[in-house]
N, C-alpha and C positions, 0 to 999 in steps of 0.2 A: 504494500499500500504506500509507503514510503516514495516509494518510487513517483508516484502519479500526485502526489501532495506535491512533492524539489517541482515538480514539471508545472504549478501552479507559477501565474505571475505571485511574486512578494506580497502585496496585499491580501492577496487572500490566504497565503500561504502563513501567515505571518496569522491571522485570526483562527484560520481552521487549527494551527500548531497551539495557541494559545485557550481558546475554547475547549478544545476537543481530547487534548495532551498535556495540558497543564491543571485544564478544568476550570478556568476562570468565567468566571458568569460575563453574560453580553454586557452591564451596569461596566462589570470593572473593566475590562477593554474597552472600552468607549473611554473610560478617562483615563486610561494610562496610552492612548494610544490622541486623544486629545479630537472624537468623532463624536458626531450623533448615535446614538442606539438604535437608529434604524440603520444605516450609515454599516453599524458591527451586524447586524442581524439579514442585509442585502446583501453582505460579501461571503454571509453562513450559505445565506441561499444559494448564492452562484457558485460556491466553490462546492458544494455539495452536486447541481447538475453540471459543471466541468469536473470534477470527478468520477460523475457515473459515464460522462460521456467519454473520457481517456479511458474508463476500465476497459468499457465497450468495442473499443475502436482497438484495443490492444489489442483482443482476441485470448490474455492470459487466462479471464476470468467468461464463464458466459454471460450474456445478457442477465437470465437470471441469478448469478450467483454479483453479479456486479449490481443490482437491485439490492440484495439483502447487506450486501458491505454499505450501501449508504444506507438505510433504511436503518440499519443497525449502530448510526451517527445520530447522538439527541436534538433535535430541531429547538434554536433558539425558542425564547419564551417571552411570549408577543406582549405581556401583561407586569411586564421587568418595568422598574423605572427607578432612576437615579436618586439618592435623596443626598 
């Protein structure tokens, strides 16, 4: 999976690593990167879609396997607010 993550644009890759691998919440990432929470959420959305596309194109995984990998990634919660 890392080969696909490293192929993402930096703005997407950073957020994926912070959220899915370091465990930071959307609001924490937004504060760290000085961007709105909506930006973090949209980048996570774009990153998941790009990862799905990369996995499917690579043919290393079947389309079904790619979907399973992406679906296991938790989605950003839209009700998180900055305190």
